DRENPAPA-582869 format. One line per field, with one value per residue (C-alpha): x negated, y, z negated. Coordinates in steps of 0.001 Angstrom, whole numbers. Example, Ala and Ser with C-alpha at 12.3 -4.5 7.8 and 13.67 -1.06 7.14 Angstrom:
<rs>
x <- c(-12300, -13670)
y <- c(-4500, -1060)
z <- c(-7800, -7140)
</rs>
This chain:
<rs>
x <- c(1043, 2387, 5776, 6457, 9899, 11015, 14406, 15462, 17996, 19065, 18128, 21776, 22505, 23739, 21316, 23381, 20555, 21116, 24919, 25664, 22415, 22731, 19085, 16615, 13013, 10035, 6395, 3333, -148, -3462, -6690, -10183, -8758, -6656, -3142, -2795, 231, 1696, 3475, 5219, 6235, 7512, 9708, 11052, 11967, 13788, 15654, 16623, 17971, 20014, 21550, 22616, 24030, 21703, 21161, 17518, 15786, 13995, 10903, 10677, 8016, 5164, 2787, 4809, 4295, 653, -13, 2045, 306, -3149, -2804, -936, -2154, -5416, -7056, -4990, -5064, -8073, -6178, -8402, -6238, -2585, 1044, 3221, 6833, 8816, 12522, 14987, 18342, 21442, 22659, 26306, 26219, 27777, 31291, 30902, 28325, 26770, 26134, 24745, 21110, 18571, 15781, 12855, 10874, 7751, 5288, 1963, 827, -2963, -4817, -8251, -7198, -3651, -4424, -6007, -4182, -3671, -5928, -3265, -949, 2754, 5129, 8593, 11830, 15186, 18098, 21504, 24080, 23682, 22890, 22030, 23975, 22696, 24231, 22863, 21957, 20442, 17258, 16356, 15386, 18547, 20049, 20396, 21707, 20725, 17079, 17554, 19383, 16790, 13916, 15403, 16107, 12452, 11196, 13470, 12301, 8563, 8496, 6875, 9761, 12690, 13705, 17032, 19399, 21994, 25703, 24851, 22466, 19414, 16272, 16448, 13533, 12304, 13360, 10122, 9491, 9370, 8099, 5917, 5781, 2737, 3017, 367, -283, 3217, 4226, 7964, 9485, 13172, 14993, 16059, 19601, 19192, 18771, 14998, 13611, 12280, 8640, 6041, 3315, 4427, 5058, 1528, 64, 2053, 1359, -2356, -2019, -40, -2384, -5408, -3734, -4409, -969, 2375, 4795, 8402, 11487, 13742, 16838, 15214, 17063, 15884, 14306, 11948, 9860, 8663, 7278, 4926, 1173, 774, 3252, 2550, 4728, 4356, 5941, 5774, 6443, 3913, 1369, 385, 558, -20, 2542, 893, 3876, 7572, 9009, 6670, 5043, 1743, 291, -3141, -3968, -7125, -5969, -3860, -6830, -9100, -6589, -6033, -9791, -9961, -6900, -8397, -11284, -8871, -8501)
y <- c(19260, 19248, 17835, 15691, 15445, 13102, 12384, 9183, 10927, 14438, 17396, 18358, 15023, 15734, 14969, 12950, 13061, 16795, 16601, 13517, 12167, 9267, 8202, 5826, 6458, 4130, 4960, 3687, 3932, 5036, 4172, 4689, 5539, 2413, 1283, -1008, -3109, -2147, -5471, -5268, -1649, -2487, -5340, -3116, -493, -3100, -4412, -880, -70, -3278, -2430, 934, -819, 1078, 166, -948, -344, -3293, -1065, -938, -3590, -3668, -2938, 160, 1681, 628, 2343, 5434, 6097, 5228, 7598, 10500, 10486, 8613, 9518, 12572, 14402, 12732, 11571, 9201, 8730, 9511, 8478, 8620, 9223, 7921, 8710, 7183, 8874, 8097, 10238, 10855, 9547, 6072, 4725, 3671, 4689, 1227, 1591, 5125, 5719, 6666, 9186, 9514, 12111, 11782, 13816, 12966, 13587, 13627, 12482, 11265, 7655, 6353, 3480, 5560, 6689, 10449, 12202, 13969, 11698, 12456, 13630, 12084, 12055, 10336, 12047, 10904, 13109, 11313, 7745, 5796, 2910, -641, -1858, -2917, 621, 1703, -240, 1490, 5098, 6774, 10156, 10284, 13482, 12021, 12335, 15991, 16773, 14853, 16668, 20069, 19006, 17967, 21299, 23311, 21350, 21412, 17698, 15897, 13510, 11890, 8315, 7466, 4963, 2777, 2713, 149, 2662, 589, 1857, 1819, 3981, 7565, 9982, 9238, 5534, 2453, 2121, -667, -1091, -2814, -4336, -6827, -9019, -8568, -6087, -5508, -4240, -3280, -5719, -4580, -5405, -2717, 23, -74, 614, -2117, -1069, -2696, -820, -2096, -5614, -5814, -4657, -6996, -9905, -9191, -9183, -12439, -14295, -13329, -14132, -10613, -10072, -11773, -10015, -10155, -8619, -7364, -5501, -2725, -495, 3082, 2674, -38, 2527, 3765, 311, 241, 708, 1862, 2902, 3129, 4797, 3559, 5744, 4720, 8370, 10069, 7497, 5972, 7763, 6892, 8117, 10007, 11071, 10401, 12692, 12396, 9113, 9179, 6374, 5327, 3997, 1957, -1443, -205, 1877, -1183, -3327, -676, -445, -4216, -4199, -1502, -3792, -5889, -2980)
z <- c(-9908, -6343, -5444, -2395, -803, 1934, 3498, 5171, 7419, 8422, 6244, 5549, 3812, 297, -2503, -4991, -7528, -7829, -7643, -9738, -11203, -8726, -8829, -10426, -11389, -11734, -12420, -10584, -12067, -10578, -12389, -11012, -7585, -7183, -7989, -10980, -11978, -8599, -8104, -11508, -10867, -7387, -8598, -11385, -8769, -6675, -9738, -10791, -7334, -7283, -10651, -9224, -6132, -3812, -175, -195, 3159, 4755, 4932, 1131, 784, -1692, 1196, 2108, -1342, -1527, 1795, 916, -2380, -1086, 1871, 274, -3308, -3768, -450, 503, -2825, -4373, -7461, -9413, -12512, -13037, -13141, -10022, -11049, -8095, -7813, -5340, -4809, -2793, 101, 1032, 4577, 4442, 4767, 1129, -1458, -1465, 2292, 2105, 2964, 319, 71, -2265, -4146, -6260, -8238, -9827, -13408, -13388, -16511, -17546, -18033, -17693, -20101, -22858, -25990, -25889, -28375, -30432, -32464, -32214, -34902, -34616, -36520, -36229, -34552, -35765, -34068, -30725, -29754, -26605, -25149, -24915, -21674, -18289, -17192, -20521, -19782, -16509, -15964, -14754, -15636, -19416, -21065, -24456, -23416, -22526, -25757, -27794, -26076, -26849, -30443, -30803, -29465, -31728, -34774, -33984, -33165, -30254, -29719, -31505, -32237, -30646, -32226, -30531, -31525, -34216, -35842, -34951, -33224, -29427, -28248, -28082, -25349, -23497, -23976, -26159, -29718, -31116, -34910, -36430, -39893, -40940, -37917, -36507, -33818, -33792, -30564, -30216, -27949, -24506, -25631, -28297, -25689, -25147, -21689, -19459, -19144, -16875, -18772, -22174, -20910, -19541, -22852, -25100, -22734, -23150, -26937, -26897, -24535, -26598, -29960, -31206, -32729, -33197, -30842, -32019, -30436, -33205, -34182, -36190, -38621, -38896, -42343, -41092, -39243, -42639, -43474, -40494, -40751, -37155, -34444, -30736, -28115, -24546, -21897, -18246, -17420, -19711, -20936, -24263, -27616, -31235, -33748, -36582, -38663, -39204, -41857, -44867, -43811, -41924, -39822, -38597, -35128, -35754, -34532, -31645, -30474, -30608, -28705, -26052, -25465, -24957, -22687, -20454, -19542, -17470, -15038)
</rs>
C-alpha cells in the first residue's frame, strides 16, 4: 500500500489533521478498473466538509476526483479493485479556520472485489465502558477516539471488532462500519440518529434490496440484546469492505441470504 500526499499551499502549512484531528474521510470504490458509486461518494464528501465548516475549493468537482483517481490509481498504479480512503484536512493559513485552505491525502486498500463478502466471518462483542455520540458529527467519518479504544479492546480480547452503543445503550455501529440485522424477512438497521454512519455503500445495497422486494428494510432503535435474535448479521464498512458476522458471544450466525443478495447486487456493477 503506497501513500499519496498533496498540499494545496506551501509545505510549511500546519497539518491540523495531525495536530487536532481536523479532518474528514470518505471512501471511493474501484471495481474492475473503474470507479463505482462515485457520484454518491462525492456528494457525501461535500456534505461532510460542509458539516465541518471547511472551505471547499471550486476545483473540487466530481470530474476532478474522477480524473484524479483514474490517472493516479487506476491507470497509474494499475489498481483494478480496491477502496480509496480519501482524507481532507484543514490548514492553518486563513484569517479564520473557516477560510483556511485545505489539503488532501489518500491511500488505497487493494482487494479482489470491493463488493464481495470477505471470506472469514467476524467475531464481535459488545463494549459497554465507552459509547459513541449521536449528533450531527457522529454520522460522518471524523476523528473518533472511541474507534481507536474499541479497536484495541477487540485486539486484546481476540475479537475482530466491537459493537458500540450510544448514550441510550442502544446499538449505534461497530468501530469500522454499520450493522444490518436479518430476522425473517426484515432487515433492521440502526437509525442515523442513533449514531450510525452515513454510508454510500450501505445505502446502495439496501436500496437494491428494497427496489427488488428482497427484504423489508426498517430503520430501528435497537437494544443490545436484539442482536442475539438475528439469523444473519452483515457489517458494511466503507473503509474496509463487506463482512458477515459469524459470532457474538455464544451465538453463531449464518450468511446464506446475505451472500445470495450480495451476489445479485454485484451484477449491477
